[in-house]
mmCIF file of the N, C-alpha and C atoms, coordinates in Angstrom:
data_MODEL
# 
_entry.id   MODEL 
# 
loop_
_atom_site.group_PDB 
_atom_site.id 
_atom_site.type_symbol 
_atom_site.label_atom_id 
_atom_site.label_alt_id 
_atom_site.label_comp_id 
_atom_site.label_asym_id 
_atom_site.label_entity_id 
_atom_site.label_seq_id 
_atom_site.pdbx_PDB_ins_code 
_atom_site.Cartn_x 
_atom_site.Cartn_y 
_atom_site.Cartn_z 
_atom_site.occupancy 
_atom_site.B_iso_or_equiv 
_atom_site.pdbx_formal_charge 
_atom_site.auth_seq_id 
_atom_site.auth_comp_id 
_atom_site.auth_asym_id 
_atom_site.auth_atom_id 
_atom_site.pdbx_PDB_model_num 
ATOM 1   N N  . MET A 1 1  ? 45.583 85.670 5.229  1.00 0.00 ? 1  MET A N  1 
ATOM 2   C CA . MET A 1 1  ? 45.896 84.742 4.219  1.00 0.00 ? 1  MET A CA 1 
ATOM 3   C C  . MET A 1 1  ? 47.246 84.192 4.566  1.00 0.00 ? 1  MET A C  1 
ATOM 4   N N  . GLU A 1 2  ? 47.407 82.878 4.373  1.00 0.00 ? 2  GLU A N  1 
ATOM 5   C CA . GLU A 1 2  ? 48.607 82.125 4.484  1.00 0.00 ? 2  GLU A CA 1 
ATOM 6   C C  . GLU A 1 2  ? 49.442 82.371 3.365  1.00 0.00 ? 2  GLU A C  1 
ATOM 7   N N  . THR A 1 3  ? 50.811 82.676 3.558  1.00 0.00 ? 3  THR A N  1 
ATOM 8   C CA . THR A 1 3  ? 51.681 82.771 2.411  1.00 0.00 ? 3  THR A CA 1 
ATOM 9   C C  . THR A 1 3  ? 52.631 81.567 2.563  1.00 0.00 ? 3  THR A C  1 
ATOM 10  N N  . PRO A 1 4  ? 53.405 81.264 1.410  1.00 0.00 ? 4  PRO A N  1 
ATOM 11  C CA . PRO A 1 4  ? 54.420 80.207 1.500  1.00 0.00 ? 4  PRO A CA 1 
ATOM 12  C C  . PRO A 1 4  ? 55.322 80.381 2.641  1.00 0.00 ? 4  PRO A C  1 
ATOM 13  N N  . GLN A 1 5  ? 55.748 81.608 2.885  1.00 0.00 ? 5  GLN A N  1 
ATOM 14  C CA . GLN A 1 5  ? 56.751 81.778 3.962  1.00 0.00 ? 5  GLN A CA 1 
ATOM 15  C C  . GLN A 1 5  ? 56.127 81.526 5.265  1.00 0.00 ? 5  GLN A C  1 
ATOM 16  N N  . THR A 1 6  ? 54.938 81.949 5.479  1.00 0.00 ? 6  THR A N  1 
ATOM 17  C CA . THR A 1 6  ? 54.115 81.652 6.820  1.00 0.00 ? 6  THR A CA 1 
ATOM 18  C C  . THR A 1 6  ? 54.077 80.121 7.010  1.00 0.00 ? 6  THR A C  1 
ATOM 19  N N  . ASP A 1 7  ? 53.624 79.456 5.875  1.00 0.00 ? 7  ASP A N  1 
ATOM 20  C CA . ASP A 1 7  ? 53.576 77.914 5.828  1.00 0.00 ? 7  ASP A CA 1 
ATOM 21  C C  . ASP A 1 7  ? 54.824 77.259 6.213  1.00 0.00 ? 7  ASP A C  1 
ATOM 22  N N  . ALA A 1 8  ? 55.888 77.669 5.642  1.00 0.00 ? 8  ALA A N  1 
ATOM 23  C CA . ALA A 1 8  ? 57.239 77.210 5.859  1.00 0.00 ? 8  ALA A CA 1 
ATOM 24  C C  . ALA A 1 8  ? 57.666 77.366 7.314  1.00 0.00 ? 8  ALA A C  1 
ATOM 25  N N  . ARG A 1 9  ? 57.257 78.635 7.900  1.00 0.00 ? 9  ARG A N  1 
ATOM 26  C CA . ARG A 1 9  ? 57.627 78.912 9.210  1.00 0.00 ? 9  ARG A CA 1 
ATOM 27  C C  . ARG A 1 9  ? 56.839 78.020 10.093 1.00 0.00 ? 9  ARG A C  1 
ATOM 28  N N  . GLU A 1 10 ? 55.573 77.959 9.815  1.00 0.00 ? 10 GLU A N  1 
ATOM 29  C CA . GLU A 1 10 ? 54.745 77.090 10.757 1.00 0.00 ? 10 GLU A CA 1 
ATOM 30  C C  . GLU A 1 10 ? 55.234 75.659 10.699 1.00 0.00 ? 10 GLU A C  1 
ATOM 31  N N  . LEU A 1 11 ? 55.581 75.104 9.489  1.00 0.00 ? 11 LEU A N  1 
ATOM 32  C CA . LEU A 1 11 ? 56.180 73.738 9.358  1.00 0.00 ? 11 LEU A CA 1 
ATOM 33  C C  . LEU A 1 11 ? 57.326 73.617 10.180 1.00 0.00 ? 11 LEU A C  1 
ATOM 34  N N  . ALA A 1 12 ? 58.243 74.462 10.118 1.00 0.00 ? 12 ALA A N  1 
ATOM 35  C CA . ALA A 1 12 ? 59.571 74.404 10.924 1.00 0.00 ? 12 ALA A CA 1 
ATOM 36  C C  . ALA A 1 12 ? 59.195 74.453 12.525 1.00 0.00 ? 12 ALA A C  1 
ATOM 37  N N  . GLU A 1 13 ? 58.341 75.194 12.787 1.00 0.00 ? 13 GLU A N  1 
ATOM 38  C CA . GLU A 1 13 ? 57.939 75.188 14.268 1.00 0.00 ? 13 GLU A CA 1 
ATOM 39  C C  . GLU A 1 13 ? 57.368 73.801 14.674 1.00 0.00 ? 13 GLU A C  1 
ATOM 40  N N  . LEU A 1 14 ? 56.553 73.240 13.776 1.00 0.00 ? 14 LEU A N  1 
ATOM 41  C CA . LEU A 1 14 ? 55.851 72.028 14.064 1.00 0.00 ? 14 LEU A CA 1 
ATOM 42  C C  . LEU A 1 14 ? 56.980 70.926 14.147 1.00 0.00 ? 14 LEU A C  1 
ATOM 43  N N  . VAL A 1 15 ? 57.957 70.976 13.249 1.00 0.00 ? 15 VAL A N  1 
ATOM 44  C CA . VAL A 1 15 ? 59.061 69.996 13.274 1.00 0.00 ? 15 VAL A CA 1 
ATOM 45  C C  . VAL A 1 15 ? 59.849 70.061 14.397 1.00 0.00 ? 15 VAL A C  1 
ATOM 46  N N  . ALA A 1 16 ? 60.143 71.299 14.901 1.00 0.00 ? 16 ALA A N  1 
ATOM 47  C CA . ALA A 1 16 ? 60.879 71.542 16.099 1.00 0.00 ? 16 ALA A CA 1 
ATOM 48  C C  . ALA A 1 16 ? 60.258 70.960 17.278 1.00 0.00 ? 16 ALA A C  1 
ATOM 49  N N  . GLU A 1 17 ? 58.982 71.311 17.343 1.00 0.00 ? 17 GLU A N  1 
ATOM 50  C CA . GLU A 1 17 ? 58.130 70.780 18.527 1.00 0.00 ? 17 GLU A CA 1 
ATOM 51  C C  . GLU A 1 17 ? 58.063 69.235 18.516 1.00 0.00 ? 17 GLU A C  1 
ATOM 52  N N  . LEU A 1 18 ? 57.979 68.610 17.426 1.00 0.00 ? 18 LEU A N  1 
ATOM 53  C CA . LEU A 1 18 ? 57.868 67.217 17.331 1.00 0.00 ? 18 LEU A CA 1 
ATOM 54  C C  . LEU A 1 18 ? 59.377 66.608 17.769 1.00 0.00 ? 18 LEU A C  1 
ATOM 55  N N  . GLU A 1 19 ? 60.360 67.292 17.383 1.00 0.00 ? 19 GLU A N  1 
ATOM 56  C CA . GLU A 1 19 ? 61.668 66.893 17.757 1.00 0.00 ? 19 GLU A CA 1 
ATOM 57  C C  . GLU A 1 19 ? 61.943 66.998 19.313 1.00 0.00 ? 19 GLU A C  1 
ATOM 58  N N  . ARG A 1 20 ? 61.469 68.026 19.932 1.00 0.00 ? 20 ARG A N  1 
ATOM 59  C CA . ARG A 1 20 ? 61.482 68.248 21.365 1.00 0.00 ? 20 ARG A CA 1 
ATOM 60  C C  . ARG A 1 20 ? 60.715 67.123 22.073 1.00 0.00 ? 20 ARG A C  1 
ATOM 61  N N  . ALA A 1 21 ? 59.563 67.028 21.574 1.00 0.00 ? 21 ALA A N  1 
ATOM 62  C CA . ALA A 1 21 ? 58.698 65.879 22.149 1.00 0.00 ? 21 ALA A CA 1 
ATOM 63  C C  . ALA A 1 21 ? 59.300 64.544 22.122 1.00 0.00 ? 21 ALA A C  1 
ATOM 64  N N  . GLU A 1 22 ? 59.916 64.239 20.893 1.00 0.00 ? 22 GLU A N  1 
ATOM 65  C CA . GLU A 1 22 ? 60.666 62.817 20.830 1.00 0.00 ? 22 GLU A CA 1 
ATOM 66  C C  . GLU A 1 22 ? 61.825 62.787 21.761 1.00 0.00 ? 22 GLU A C  1 
ATOM 67  N N  . ALA A 1 23 ? 62.623 63.895 21.819 1.00 0.00 ? 23 ALA A N  1 
ATOM 68  C CA . ALA A 1 23 ? 63.697 63.942 22.803 1.00 0.00 ? 23 ALA A CA 1 
ATOM 69  C C  . ALA A 1 23 ? 63.206 63.758 24.354 1.00 0.00 ? 23 ALA A C  1 
ATOM 70  N N  . LEU A 1 24 ? 62.183 64.381 24.570 1.00 0.00 ? 24 LEU A N  1 
ATOM 71  C CA . LEU A 1 24 ? 61.515 64.148 26.046 1.00 0.00 ? 24 LEU A CA 1 
ATOM 72  C C  . LEU A 1 24 ? 61.217 62.664 26.170 1.00 0.00 ? 24 LEU A C  1 
ATOM 73  N N  . GLU A 1 25 ? 60.492 62.128 25.134 1.00 0.00 ? 25 GLU A N  1 
ATOM 74  C CA . GLU A 1 25 ? 59.963 60.757 25.269 1.00 0.00 ? 25 GLU A CA 1 
ATOM 75  C C  . GLU A 1 25 ? 61.346 59.753 25.469 1.00 0.00 ? 25 GLU A C  1 
ATOM 76  N N  . GLN A 1 26 ? 62.224 60.062 24.716 1.00 0.00 ? 26 GLN A N  1 
ATOM 77  C CA . GLN A 1 26 ? 63.600 59.231 24.816 1.00 0.00 ? 26 GLN A CA 1 
ATOM 78  C C  . GLN A 1 26 ? 64.115 59.335 26.156 1.00 0.00 ? 26 GLN A C  1 
ATOM 79  N N  . ARG A 1 27 ? 64.178 60.539 26.774 1.00 0.00 ? 27 ARG A N  1 
ATOM 80  C CA . ARG A 1 27 ? 64.722 60.683 28.030 1.00 0.00 ? 27 ARG A CA 1 
ATOM 81  C C  . ARG A 1 27 ? 63.922 60.086 29.085 1.00 0.00 ? 27 ARG A C  1 
ATOM 82  N N  . LEU A 1 28 ? 62.571 60.071 28.967 1.00 0.00 ? 28 LEU A N  1 
ATOM 83  C CA . LEU A 1 28 ? 61.688 59.461 29.917 1.00 0.00 ? 28 LEU A CA 1 
ATOM 84  C C  . LEU A 1 28 ? 61.767 57.993 29.897 1.00 0.00 ? 28 LEU A C  1 
ATOM 85  N N  . ARG A 1 29 ? 61.772 57.348 28.666 1.00 0.00 ? 29 ARG A N  1 
ATOM 86  C CA . ARG A 1 29 ? 61.860 55.997 28.522 1.00 0.00 ? 29 ARG A CA 1 
ATOM 87  C C  . ARG A 1 29 ? 63.237 55.470 29.176 1.00 0.00 ? 29 ARG A C  1 
ATOM 88  N N  . GLN A 1 30 ? 64.441 56.169 29.054 1.00 0.00 ? 30 GLN A N  1 
ATOM 89  C CA . GLN A 1 30 ? 65.546 55.793 29.620 1.00 0.00 ? 30 GLN A CA 1 
ATOM 90  C C  . GLN A 1 30 ? 65.474 55.898 31.176 1.00 0.00 ? 30 GLN A C  1 
ATOM 91  N N  . LEU A 1 31 ? 64.815 57.013 31.623 1.00 0.00 ? 31 LEU A N  1 
ATOM 92  C CA . LEU A 1 31 ? 64.762 57.082 33.030 1.00 0.00 ? 31 LEU A CA 1 
ATOM 93  C C  . LEU A 1 31 ? 63.893 55.958 33.656 1.00 0.00 ? 31 LEU A C  1 
ATOM 94  N N  . ILE A 1 32 ? 62.839 55.598 32.945 1.00 0.00 ? 32 ILE A N  1 
ATOM 95  C CA . ILE A 1 32 ? 61.961 54.606 33.504 1.00 0.00 ? 32 ILE A CA 1 
ATOM 96  C C  . ILE A 1 32 ? 62.664 53.264 33.489 1.00 0.00 ? 32 ILE A C  1 
ATOM 97  N N  . SER A 1 33 ? 63.458 52.998 32.337 1.00 0.00 ? 33 SER A N  1 
ATOM 98  C CA . SER A 1 33 ? 64.302 51.742 32.373 1.00 0.00 ? 33 SER A CA 1 
ATOM 99  C C  . SER A 1 33 ? 65.346 51.832 33.498 1.00 0.00 ? 33 SER A C  1 
ATOM 100 N N  . ASP A 1 34 ? 65.959 52.882 33.839 1.00 0.00 ? 34 ASP A N  1 
ATOM 101 C CA . ASP A 1 34 ? 66.867 52.867 34.882 1.00 0.00 ? 34 ASP A CA 1 
ATOM 102 C C  . ASP A 1 34 ? 66.171 52.774 36.279 1.00 0.00 ? 34 ASP A C  1 
ATOM 103 N N  . ALA A 1 35 ? 65.075 53.361 36.371 1.00 0.00 ? 35 ALA A N  1 
ATOM 104 C CA . ALA A 1 35 ? 64.407 53.175 37.654 1.00 0.00 ? 35 ALA A CA 1 
ATOM 105 C C  . ALA A 1 35 ? 63.821 51.708 37.849 1.00 0.00 ? 35 ALA A C  1 
ATOM 106 N N  . ARG A 1 36 ? 63.464 50.979 36.792 1.00 0.00 ? 36 ARG A N  1 
ATOM 107 C CA . ARG A 1 36 ? 63.133 49.708 36.885 1.00 0.00 ? 36 ARG A CA 1 
ATOM 108 C C  . ARG A 1 36 ? 64.329 48.741 37.252 1.00 0.00 ? 36 ARG A C  1 
ATOM 109 N N  . ASP A 1 37 ? 65.535 49.137 36.703 1.00 0.00 ? 37 ASP A N  1 
ATOM 110 C CA . ASP A 1 37 ? 66.829 48.447 37.138 1.00 0.00 ? 37 ASP A CA 1 
ATOM 111 C C  . ASP A 1 37 ? 67.017 48.634 38.628 1.00 0.00 ? 37 ASP A C  1 
ATOM 112 N N  . GLN A 1 38 ? 66.860 49.807 39.050 1.00 0.00 ? 38 GLN A N  1 
ATOM 113 C CA . GLN A 1 38 ? 67.048 50.093 40.573 1.00 0.00 ? 38 GLN A CA 1 
ATOM 114 C C  . GLN A 1 38 ? 65.992 49.345 41.388 1.00 0.00 ? 38 GLN A C  1 
ATOM 115 N N  . LEU A 1 39 ? 64.717 49.226 40.878 1.00 0.00 ? 39 LEU A N  1 
ATOM 116 C CA . LEU A 1 39 ? 63.826 48.372 41.609 1.00 0.00 ? 39 LEU A CA 1 
ATOM 117 C C  . LEU A 1 39 ? 64.350 46.950 41.664 1.00 0.00 ? 39 LEU A C  1 
ATOM 118 N N  . ALA A 1 40 ? 64.565 46.433 40.618 1.00 0.00 ? 40 ALA A N  1 
ATOM 119 C CA . ALA A 1 40 ? 65.136 45.100 40.599 1.00 0.00 ? 40 ALA A CA 1 
ATOM 120 C C  . ALA A 1 40 ? 66.359 44.791 41.370 1.00 0.00 ? 40 ALA A C  1 
ATOM 121 N N  . ALA A 1 41 ? 67.105 45.791 41.608 1.00 0.00 ? 41 ALA A N  1 
ATOM 122 C CA . ALA A 1 41 ? 68.285 45.689 42.550 1.00 0.00 ? 41 ALA A CA 1 
ATOM 123 C C  . ALA A 1 41 ? 67.944 45.871 43.894 1.00 0.00 ? 41 ALA A C  1 
ATOM 124 N N  . GLY A 1 42 ? 66.578 46.099 44.243 1.00 0.00 ? 42 GLY A N  1 
ATOM 125 C CA . GLY A 1 42 ? 66.204 46.419 45.548 1.00 0.00 ? 42 GLY A CA 1 
ATOM 126 C C  . GLY A 1 42 ? 66.403 47.752 46.141 1.00 0.00 ? 42 GLY A C  1 
ATOM 127 N N  . ASN A 1 43 ? 66.596 48.703 45.150 1.00 0.00 ? 43 ASN A N  1 
ATOM 128 C CA . ASN A 1 43 ? 66.872 50.118 45.639 1.00 0.00 ? 43 ASN A CA 1 
ATOM 129 C C  . ASN A 1 43 ? 65.601 50.936 45.376 1.00 0.00 ? 43 ASN A C  1 
ATOM 130 N N  . ALA A 1 44 ? 64.585 50.633 46.088 1.00 0.00 ? 44 ALA A N  1 
ATOM 131 C CA . ALA A 1 44 ? 63.286 51.435 45.894 1.00 0.00 ? 44 ALA A CA 1 
ATOM 132 C C  . ALA A 1 44 ? 63.293 52.895 46.219 1.00 0.00 ? 44 ALA A C  1 
ATOM 133 N N  . SER A 1 45 ? 64.143 53.340 47.202 1.00 0.00 ? 45 SER A N  1 
ATOM 134 C CA . SER A 1 45 ? 64.256 54.759 47.373 1.00 0.00 ? 45 SER A CA 1 
ATOM 135 C C  . SER A 1 45 ? 64.912 55.543 46.230 1.00 0.00 ? 45 SER A C  1 
ATOM 136 N N  . VAL A 1 46 ? 65.884 54.776 45.614 1.00 0.00 ? 46 VAL A N  1 
ATOM 137 C CA . VAL A 1 46 ? 66.722 55.369 44.451 1.00 0.00 ? 46 VAL A CA 1 
ATOM 138 C C  . VAL A 1 46 ? 65.616 55.544 43.420 1.00 0.00 ? 46 VAL A C  1 
ATOM 139 N N  . ALA A 1 47 ? 64.941 54.409 43.072 1.00 0.00 ? 47 ALA A N  1 
ATOM 140 C CA . ALA A 1 47 ? 64.022 54.318 41.973 1.00 0.00 ? 47 ALA A CA 1 
ATOM 141 C C  . ALA A 1 47 ? 62.937 55.429 42.190 1.00 0.00 ? 47 ALA A C  1 
ATOM 142 N N  . LEU A 1 48 ? 62.415 55.752 43.328 1.00 0.00 ? 48 LEU A N  1 
ATOM 143 C CA . LEU A 1 48 ? 61.375 56.652 43.671 1.00 0.00 ? 48 LEU A CA 1 
ATOM 144 C C  . LEU A 1 48 ? 62.056 58.129 43.392 1.00 0.00 ? 48 LEU A C  1 
ATOM 145 N N  . SER A 1 49 ? 63.299 58.398 43.793 1.00 0.00 ? 49 SER A N  1 
ATOM 146 C CA . SER A 1 49 ? 63.911 59.614 43.468 1.00 0.00 ? 49 SER A CA 1 
ATOM 147 C C  . SER A 1 49 ? 63.947 59.820 42.067 1.00 0.00 ? 49 SER A C  1 
ATOM 148 N N  . MET A 1 50 ? 64.487 58.788 41.334 1.00 0.00 ? 50 MET A N  1 
ATOM 149 C CA . MET A 1 50 ? 64.509 58.932 39.823 1.00 0.00 ? 50 MET A CA 1 
ATOM 150 C C  . MET A 1 50 ? 63.083 59.368 39.351 1.00 0.00 ? 50 MET A C  1 
ATOM 151 N N  . LEU A 1 51 ? 62.051 58.629 39.591 1.00 0.00 ? 51 LEU A N  1 
ATOM 152 C CA . LEU A 1 51 ? 60.809 58.883 39.116 1.00 0.00 ? 51 LEU A CA 1 
ATOM 153 C C  . LEU A 1 51 ? 60.147 60.343 39.514 1.00 0.00 ? 51 LEU A C  1 
ATOM 154 N N  . ASN A 1 52 ? 60.496 60.640 40.821 1.00 0.00 ? 52 ASN A N  1 
ATOM 155 C CA . ASN A 1 52 ? 60.132 62.068 41.145 1.00 0.00 ? 52 ASN A CA 1 
ATOM 156 C C  . ASN A 1 52 ? 60.933 63.029 40.190 1.00 0.00 ? 52 ASN A C  1 
ATOM 157 N N  . ALA A 1 53 ? 62.190 62.775 39.867 1.00 0.00 ? 53 ALA A N  1 
ATOM 158 C CA . ALA A 1 53 ? 62.970 63.712 38.965 1.00 0.00 ? 53 ALA A CA 1 
ATOM 159 C C  . ALA A 1 53 ? 62.254 63.707 37.700 1.00 0.00 ? 53 ALA A C  1 
ATOM 160 N N  . ALA A 1 54 ? 61.784 62.540 37.144 1.00 0.00 ? 54 ALA A N  1 
ATOM 161 C CA . ALA A 1 54 ? 61.125 62.509 35.988 1.00 0.00 ? 54 ALA A CA 1 
ATOM 162 C C  . ALA A 1 54 ? 59.881 63.314 35.921 1.00 0.00 ? 54 ALA A C  1 
ATOM 163 N N  . LEU A 1 55 ? 59.039 63.325 37.126 1.00 0.00 ? 55 LEU A N  1 
ATOM 164 C CA . LEU A 1 55 ? 57.803 64.130 37.106 1.00 0.00 ? 55 LEU A CA 1 
ATOM 165 C C  . LEU A 1 55 ? 58.324 65.639 37.082 1.00 0.00 ? 55 LEU A C  1 
ATOM 166 N N  . SER A 1 56 ? 59.255 65.932 37.658 1.00 0.00 ? 56 SER A N  1 
ATOM 167 C CA . SER A 1 56 ? 59.665 67.301 37.627 1.00 0.00 ? 56 SER A CA 1 
ATOM 168 C C  . SER A 1 56 ? 60.087 67.735 36.276 1.00 0.00 ? 56 SER A C  1 
ATOM 169 N N  . ASP A 1 57 ? 60.707 66.773 35.569 1.00 0.00 ? 57 ASP A N  1 
ATOM 170 C CA . ASP A 1 57 ? 61.012 67.023 34.150 1.00 0.00 ? 57 ASP A CA 1 
ATOM 171 C C  . ASP A 1 57 ? 59.891 67.343 33.271 1.00 0.00 ? 57 ASP A C  1 
ATOM 172 N N  . ILE A 1 58 ? 58.829 66.538 33.541 1.00 0.00 ? 58 ILE A N  1 
ATOM 173 C CA . ILE A 1 58 ? 57.511 66.629 32.744 1.00 0.00 ? 58 ILE A CA 1 
ATOM 174 C C  . ILE A 1 58 ? 57.004 67.869 33.189 1.00 0.00 ? 58 ILE A C  1 
ATOM 175 N N  . ASP A 1 59 ? 56.903 68.288 34.299 1.00 0.00 ? 59 ASP A N  1 
ATOM 176 C CA . ASP A 1 59 ? 56.425 69.532 34.633 1.00 0.00 ? 59 ASP A CA 1 
ATOM 177 C C  . ASP A 1 59 ? 56.984 70.806 34.103 1.00 0.00 ? 59 ASP A C  1 
ATOM 178 N N  . ALA A 1 60 ? 58.414 70.677 33.996 1.00 0.00 ? 60 ALA A N  1 
ATOM 179 C CA . ALA A 1 60 ? 59.193 71.723 33.294 1.00 0.00 ? 60 ALA A CA 1 
ATOM 180 C C  . ALA A 1 60 ? 59.032 71.787 31.885 1.00 0.00 ? 60 ALA A C  1 
ATOM 181 N N  . ALA A 1 61 ? 58.623 70.702 31.257 1.00 0.00 ? 61 ALA A N  1 
ATOM 182 C CA . ALA A 1 61 ? 58.541 70.597 29.855 1.00 0.00 ? 61 ALA A CA 1 
ATOM 183 C C  . ALA A 1 61 ? 57.007 70.809 29.336 1.00 0.00 ? 61 ALA A C  1 
ATOM 184 N N  . THR A 1 62 ? 56.304 71.612 30.014 1.00 0.00 ? 62 THR A N  1 
ATOM 185 C CA . THR A 1 62 ? 54.804 71.683 29.599 1.00 0.00 ? 62 THR A CA 1 
ATOM 186 C C  . THR A 1 62 ? 54.837 72.176 28.284 1.00 0.00 ? 62 THR A C  1 
ATOM 187 N N  . ASP A 1 63 ? 55.660 73.083 27.710 1.00 0.00 ? 63 ASP A N  1 
ATOM 188 C CA . ASP A 1 63 ? 55.516 73.398 26.312 1.00 0.00 ? 63 ASP A CA 1 
ATOM 189 C C  . ASP A 1 63 ? 55.848 72.498 25.340 1.00 0.00 ? 63 ASP A C  1 
ATOM 190 N N  . VAL A 1 64 ? 56.345 71.294 25.821 1.00 0.00 ? 64 VAL A N  1 
ATOM 191 C CA . VAL A 1 64 ? 56.478 70.233 24.799 1.00 0.00 ? 64 VAL A CA 1 
ATOM 192 C C  . VAL A 1 64 ? 55.303 69.355 24.987 1.00 0.00 ? 64 VAL A C  1 
ATOM 193 N N  . VAL A 1 65 ? 54.747 69.057 26.052 1.00 0.00 ? 65 VAL A N  1 
ATOM 194 C CA . VAL A 1 65 ? 53.729 68.045 26.294 1.00 0.00 ? 65 VAL A CA 1 
ATOM 195 C C  . VAL A 1 65 ? 52.309 68.577 25.969 1.00 0.00 ? 65 VAL A C  1 
ATOM 196 N N  . THR A 1 66 ? 52.167 69.942 25.915 1.00 0.00 ? 66 THR A N  1 
ATOM 197 C CA . THR A 1 66 ? 50.909 70.601 25.789 1.00 0.00 ? 66 THR A CA 1 
ATOM 198 C C  . THR A 1 66 ? 51.140 71.724 24.725 1.00 0.00 ? 66 THR A C  1 
ATOM 199 N N  . PRO A 1 67 ? 50.253 71.846 23.795 1.00 0.00 ? 67 PRO A N  1 
ATOM 200 C CA . PRO A 1 67 ? 50.420 72.973 22.858 1.00 0.00 ? 67 PRO A CA 1 
ATOM 201 C C  . PRO A 1 67 ? 50.229 74.219 23.635 1.00 0.00 ? 67 PRO A C  1 
ATOM 202 N N  . SER A 1 68 ? 51.171 75.198 23.215 1.00 0.00 ? 68 SER A N  1 
ATOM 203 C CA . SER A 1 68 ? 51.176 76.495 23.988 1.00 0.00 ? 68 SER A CA 1 
ATOM 204 C C  . SER A 1 68 ? 50.432 77.626 23.293 1.00 0.00 ? 68 SER A C  1 
ATOM 205 N N  . SER A 1 69 ? 50.931 77.939 22.185 1.00 0.00 ? 69 SER A N  1 
ATOM 206 C CA . SER A 1 69 ? 50.292 79.192 21.513 1.00 0.00 ? 69 SER A CA 1 
ATOM 207 C C  . SER A 1 69 ? 49.646 78.967 20.058 1.00 0.00 ? 69 SER A C  1 
ATOM 208 N N  . ARG A 1 70 ? 49.576 77.771 19.733 1.00 0.00 ? 70 ARG A N  1 
ATOM 209 C CA . ARG A 1 70 ? 49.041 77.466 18.370 1.00 0.00 ? 70 ARG A CA 1 
ATOM 210 C C  . ARG A 1 70 ? 47.413 77.493 18.475 1.00 0.00 ? 70 ARG A C  1 
ATOM 211 N N  . PRO A 1 71 ? 46.866 78.430 17.549 1.00 0.00 ? 71 PRO A N  1 
ATOM 212 C CA . PRO A 1 71 ? 45.378 78.335 17.576 1.00 0.00 ? 71 PRO A CA 1 
ATOM 213 C C  . PRO A 1 71 ? 44.851 77.078 17.069 1.00 0.00 ? 71 PRO A C  1 
ATOM 214 N N  . ALA A 1 72 ? 43.636 76.660 17.451 1.00 0.00 ? 72 ALA A N  1 
ATOM 215 C CA . ALA A 1 72 ? 43.075 75.517 17.021 1.00 0.00 ? 72 ALA A CA 1 
ATOM 216 C C  . ALA A 1 72 ? 42.680 75.605 15.559 1.00 0.00 ? 72 ALA A C  1 
ATOM 217 N N  . SER A 1 73 ? 42.888 74.421 14.749 1.00 0.00 ? 73 SER A N  1 
ATOM 218 C CA . SER A 1 73 ? 42.603 74.407 13.397 1.00 0.00 ? 73 SER A CA 1 
ATOM 219 C C  . SER A 1 73 ? 40.995 74.300 13.098 1.00 0.00 ? 73 SER A C  1 
ATOM 220 N N  . THR A 1 74 ? 40.522 74.809 12.193 1.00 0.00 ? 74 THR A N  1 
ATOM 221 C CA . THR A 1 74 ? 39.096 74.618 11.920 1.00 0.00 ? 74 THR A CA 1 
ATOM 222 C C  . THR A 1 74 ? 38.867 73.736 10.670 1.00 0.00 ? 74 THR A C  1 
# 
């Protein structure tokens, strides 16, 4: 049975997860913008390195981009 304390804890966890996801989105948007600028300046290798770093960041943040331990709701 869910208690108000359990509900509050779950809500806090969801809010924290959303904040982490939004922070990741902002970092990725900035990185993509920077990579686009590098491409426009003719620096394809720099842009590629930046995008590879972004992929590494995404891989390292799997707990943000995919649910980890939350059971499915019915």
